[in-house]
C-alpha positions as CSV (number, residue, x, y, z in Angstrom):
1,M,6.8,26.9,30.1
2,G,3.6,26.4,31.9
3,L,1.5,26.6,28.8
4,V,3.6,24.0,27.1
5,E,3.7,21.9,29.9
6,A,-0.3,22.2,30.1
7,W,-0.6,21.2,26.3
8,G,1.7,18.3,26.8
9,G,0.0,16.7,29.5
10,N,-3.2,16.9,27.6
11,F,-1.6,15.7,24.4
12,I,-0.2,12.8,26.2
13,G,-3.9,12.2,28.0
14,W,-5.6,12.2,24.4
15,V,-3.0,9.7,23.0
16,A,-3.3,7.6,25.8
17,A,-7.5,7.9,25.5
18,Q,-7.0,7.0,21.8
19,L,-5.1,4.1,22.5
20,I,-7.5,2.7,24.9
21,E,-10.4,3.6,22.9
22,G,-8.5,1.7,19.8
23,F,-9.4,-1.8,21.3
24,Y,-12.8,-1.0,21.7
25,N,-13.2,0.3,18.2
26,L,-11.5,-2.7,16.9
27,V,-13.9,-5.2,19.1
28,Y,-17.0,-3.1,17.9
29,A,-15.7,-3.3,14.0
30,L,-15.1,-7.1,14.4
31,F,-18.6,-7.9,16.0
32,H,-20.5,-5.2,14.0
33,T,-19.2,-5.8,10.5
34,S,-22.5,-5.0,8.8
35,T,-22.1,-1.5,9.7
36,W,-19.5,-0.9,7.5
37,L,-19.0,-4.1,5.2
38,D,-22.9,-4.1,4.2
39,W,-22.3,-2.3,1.1
40,L,-20.4,-5.0,-0.4
41,S,-23.5,-6.9,-1.2
42,W,-25.0,-3.5,-2.9
43,E,-28.6,-3.4,-3.4
44,N,-28.6,0.3,-3.7
45,T,-30.5,0.5,-0.1
46,T,-30.1,3.2,2.7
47,E,-28.2,0.9,4.8
48,D,-25.6,0.0,2.1
49,K,-25.1,3.7,1.3
50,E,-24.6,4.6,5.0
51,S,-22.2,1.3,5.6
52,L,-20.1,2.5,2.4
53,M,-19.7,6.2,4.0
54,R,-18.7,4.7,7.3
55,F,-16.0,2.5,5.4
56,I,-14.8,5.5,3.5
57,Y,-14.5,7.5,6.8
58,F,-13.0,4.9,8.8
59,G,-10.4,3.7,6.1
60,A,-8.3,7.1,6.8
61,S,-9.3,8.1,10.3
62,K,-7.8,8.6,13.5
63,E,-9.6,5.6,14.8
64,F,-8.1,3.3,12.4
65,L,-4.5,4.9,12.9
66,F,-5.0,3.9,16.7
67,V,-6.2,0.7,15.8
68,F,-3.0,-0.1,13.9
69,I,-0.9,1.1,16.5
70,D,-2.7,-0.9,19.3
71,L,-2.3,-4.0,17.0
72,F,1.5,-3.0,16.7
73,I,2.1,-2.5,20.1
74,V,0.4,-5.8,21.1
75,L,2.4,-7.8,18.6
76,T,5.9,-6.0,19.3
77,I,5.3,-6.9,23.1
78,A,4.3,-10.5,22.2
79,G,7.1,-11.1,19.8
80,I,9.9,-9.5,22.3
81,L,8.3,-12.4,24.8
82,Y,8.4,-15.0,22.1
83,R,10.8,-14.4,19.4
84,P,9.7,-17.0,16.8
85,L,6.5,-15.2,16.8
86,M,8.2,-11.8,15.6
87,W,10.5,-14.0,13.1
88,S,6.9,-15.6,11.6
89,I,5.7,-12.2,11.3
90,V,8.8,-10.8,9.4
91,R,8.5,-14.2,7.3
92,G,4.9,-13.7,6.4
93,L,5.3,-10.0,5.7
94,E,8.2,-10.7,3.3
95,T,6.7,-13.5,1.7
96,F,3.6,-11.4,1.0
97,A,5.9,-8.2,-0.6
98,N,7.9,-11.1,-2.5
99,T,4.8,-12.9,-4.0
100,I,3.0,-9.8,-4.9
101,G,6.2,-8.3,-6.5
102,R,7.4,-11.5,-8.4
103,T,3.8,-11.6,-10.0
104,A,3.3,-8.1,-11.0
105,A,6.9,-8.1,-12.3
106,W,5.1,-9.9,-15.2
107,A,3.6,-6.8,-15.9
108,G,6.9,-5.8,-17.6
109,L,6.9,-8.8,-20.2
110,T,3.1,-8.1,-20.9
111,M,3.9,-4.2,-21.5
112,V,6.8,-5.0,-23.8
113,L,4.6,-7.9,-26.0
114,L,1.6,-5.5,-26.2
115,Q,3.9,-2.6,-27.3
116,I,5.3,-5.0,-30.1
117,L,1.8,-6.0,-31.1
118,I,0.5,-2.2,-31.3
119,I,3.6,-1.3,-33.5
120,F,2.9,-4.4,-35.6
121,L,-0.4,-4.1,-36.1
122,Q,-0.6,-0.5,-36.6
123,R,2.5,0.2,-39.0
124,V,1.9,-3.3,-40.9
125,F,-1.7,-3.7,-41.2
126,A,-2.8,-0.3,-40.1
127,V,-5.5,-1.4,-37.8
128,S,-7.7,0.8,-35.7
129,Q,-8.7,-1.6,-33.2
130,I,-7.3,-4.4,-31.2
131,S,-9.6,-7.2,-30.1
132,F,-9.2,-10.0,-27.6
133,G,-11.3,-13.0,-26.6
134,F,-13.8,-15.4,-28.2
135,G,-17.8,-14.7,-28.4
136,M,-17.5,-11.7,-26.1
137,S,-14.5,-9.8,-27.3
138,F,-12.4,-7.2,-25.7
139,S,-12.2,-4.5,-28.1
140,F,-10.8,-1.0,-27.9
141,D,-9.3,1.5,-30.1
142,V,-5.3,1.3,-30.7
143,S,-4.8,4.5,-28.5
144,W,-6.6,3.0,-25.5
145,W,-4.0,-0.1,-25.6
146,S,-1.0,2.3,-26.3
147,E,-2.0,4.3,-23.2
148,S,-2.8,1.3,-21.3
149,L,1.0,0.9,-21.3
150,K,1.3,3.4,-18.5
151,F,-0.9,1.2,-16.2
152,Y,1.5,-1.7,-16.5
153,N,4.5,0.5,-16.0
154,A,2.4,2.0,-12.8
155,M,1.8,-1.7,-11.7
156,I,5.6,-2.5,-11.8
157,V,6.4,0.5,-9.7
158,A,3.7,0.2,-7.2
159,L,3.5,-3.5,-6.6
160,C,7.2,-4.4,-6.7
161,A,8.6,-1.5,-4.4
162,T,8.5,-3.5,-1.3
163,Y,9.7,-6.6,-3.1
164,T,12.8,-4.7,-4.3
165,F,13.4,-3.8,-0.8
166,V,13.1,-7.1,0.6
167,Q,15.7,-8.1,-2.0
168,G,17.9,-5.2,-1.3
169,G,17.8,-3.6,-4.9
170,H,16.9,0.1,-3.7
171,V,19.8,2.7,-4.2
172,R,20.8,4.1,-0.8
173,V,22.9,7.1,-0.4
174,D,25.1,6.3,2.5
175,L,26.8,9.0,4.5
176,I,27.4,7.2,7.7
177,Y,25.9,3.8,7.7
178,S,28.6,1.7,5.8
179,G,31.2,3.1,8.6
180,V,29.3,2.0,12.0
181,S,29.1,-1.0,13.7
182,F,26.5,-4.0,13.1
183,R,24.2,-2.9,16.0
184,T,24.3,0.9,15.2
185,K,23.4,-0.1,11.6
186,K,20.3,-2.0,12.5
187,L,19.4,0.8,15.2
188,I,19.2,3.3,12.3
189,D,17.1,0.8,10.4
190,M,14.6,0.6,13.2
191,F,14.8,4.4,13.4
192,G,14.2,4.9,10.0
193,S,11.4,2.5,9.7
194,I,9.4,4.1,12.5
195,V,10.2,7.8,11.9
196,F,10.5,7.9,8.2
197,M,8.7,5.0,6.7
198,L,5.4,4.7,8.7
199,P,4.8,8.8,9.1
200,A,5.1,9.3,5.3
201,A,3.1,6.3,4.2
202,F,0.4,7.3,6.5
203,I,0.3,10.7,4.9
204,V,0.2,9.6,1.5
205,W,-2.5,6.9,2.4
206,L,-4.5,9.8,4.2
207,Y,-4.7,11.9,1.0
208,G,-4.7,8.9,-1.6
209,W,-7.6,7.2,0.2
210,F,-10.0,10.0,-0.5
211,F,-8.4,11.1,-3.7
212,M,-9.4,7.6,-4.9
213,W,-13.1,7.8,-3.6
214,R,-13.5,11.1,-5.0
215,H,-13.2,9.3,-8.5
216,L,-15.7,6.4,-7.6
217,V,-18.6,8.1,-5.8
218,V,-20.4,11.2,-5.4
219,P,-20.9,13.4,-3.5
220,N,-17.5,13.7,-3.1
221,P,-16.1,12.7,0.4
222,S,-13.5,14.7,2.5
223,A,-10.9,14.2,4.7
224,S,-12.4,17.3,6.9
225,N,-15.8,15.4,6.8
226,S,-17.0,14.0,10.1
227,L,-18.8,10.6,10.4
228,D,-22.0,12.2,10.9
229,Q,-21.5,14.4,7.9
230,L,-20.6,11.6,5.5
231,V,-23.5,9.7,6.8
232,M,-25.9,12.4,6.0
233,K,-24.3,12.5,2.7
234,A,-25.3,8.8,2.1
235,R,-28.8,9.9,1.1
236,A,-27.6,11.1,-2.0
237,L,-24.6,8.6,-2.6
238,R,-24.3,7.0,-6.1
239,W,-21.4,5.3,-7.8
240,N,-19.7,7.7,-10.5
241,V,-16.6,5.6,-11.4
242,E,-13.9,7.7,-13.4
243,T,-14.1,6.8,-17.1
244,I,-12.7,9.9,-18.6
245,G,-9.4,9.5,-20.5
246,F,-6.8,12.0,-21.7
247,S,-7.7,11.6,-25.4
248,P,-11.0,10.6,-26.8
249,N,-10.5,7.1,-27.7
250,G,-7.5,6.6,-24.9
251,F,-7.2,4.7,-21.8
252,N,-10.2,5.4,-19.6
253,A,-9.7,3.3,-16.3
254,Y,-7.7,5.9,-14.7
255,F,-9.2,5.2,-11.3
256,L,-7.0,2.2,-11.3
257,F,-4.0,4.3,-10.9
258,K,-5.5,5.7,-7.6
259,M,-6.0,1.9,-6.4
260,L,-2.4,1.2,-7.2
261,L,-1.3,4.4,-5.2
262,L,-3.4,2.9,-2.1
263,A,-2.0,-0.5,-2.7
264,Y,1.7,0.8,-2.9
265,T,1.4,2.6,0.5
266,G,-0.2,-0.1,2.2
267,M,2.5,-2.6,1.3
268,V,5.0,0.2,2.4
269,I,3.1,0.5,5.9
270,V,3.1,-3.5,6.5
271,H,6.9,-3.6,5.2
272,A,7.9,-0.8,7.5
273,V,6.7,-3.0,10.2
274,A,8.6,-5.9,9.0
275,F,11.8,-4.0,8.4
276,F,11.6,-2.8,12.1
277,Y,11.2,-6.3,13.5
278,R,13.8,-7.9,11.2
279,S,16.3,-5.0,12.5
280,F,15.3,-5.7,16.0
281,L,15.9,-9.2,15.8
282,E,18.9,-9.0,14.0
283,R,20.2,-6.6,16.6
284,S,19.1,-8.6,19.3
285,E,20.7,-11.7,18.1
286,G,23.9,-10.6,16.5
287,E,25.7,-10.7,13.0
288,A,24.8,-14.4,12.8
289,S,21.3,-13.7,12.2
290,E,21.6,-11.1,9.6
291,N,19.6,-12.1,6.6
292,K,18.0,-15.1,8.6
293,H,15.0,-16.5,6.7
294,L,15.4,-14.1,3.9
295,D,14.1,-15.3,0.6
296,K,16.4,-13.4,-1.7
297,D,16.2,-14.2,-5.7
298,V,19.1,-16.1,-7.0
299,L,20.6,-14.6,-9.9
300,G,22.3,-16.4,-12.9
301,D,26.1,-16.1,-13.2
302,A,25.7,-13.3,-16.2
303,Q,23.2,-11.2,-14.0
304,A,25.7,-11.7,-10.9
305,E,28.8,-10.6,-12.5
306,L,26.8,-7.4,-14.0
307,V,25.5,-6.6,-10.5
308,A,28.9,-7.2,-9.1
309,E,30.2,-4.6,-11.9
310,I,27.7,-2.0,-11.0
311,H,28.5,-2.3,-7.2
């Protein structure tokens, strides 16, 4: 028991120290942006390479995690003291999810039209390549366009997930939720967003971040590398963007799928915060505030009838 208490005391002290250091790291990063953003004006210099390696390291580091926690704590306290601020955060994050989702949803139409075009040109005219553009045309083999449909499908899944969540479109397995009181429901939502959504998203972000960069640069960065080790690797750093497809003339921009994974995870993280805040506010203000400021799509009569039949 003494060992457990000693470990617990050390762990609590470590967390407290990391939270305090998080504020310092945030201020330092904001006032020394060149140390980790100098690579954006890429000139292949040593400074560029080292700043890129710092960016890669901090993008999925414990330092970044505790900066996020610090900001979450500060915003939560400020929102509790001034409720309109918390409602503004909720509305802003939900608007962000809705805007991205509604825009990305057009990828579905693009996917359908492209599939029709591929079938029409390949079966009727037996063309081997499809070109778009005037002057500098965008030309690829038919198999490339066919495999690119996977990317549009991935866009819909990754970028419309939080939009669907805002709209209440995800399927729920309800065991106890419908039978409890309104305030208990909101307590369950708060618990789920903090205990399930955020930790799962952070884990996916950690692995997805380095998974993406291993397909963009060499030498390959790793989650086990320290900052000093990555800066040492910067001497040999060069861009090596993945351009290998599954077939000889197939889609060869699979690094975009890794970026979509991070976009999806980042949107889940920020929406977990929005969902926690909304659940807290609705629980505090009562049933009259349910769905307050919620921007939901308005279905047509036929769609509404179909949804009603499904439910």
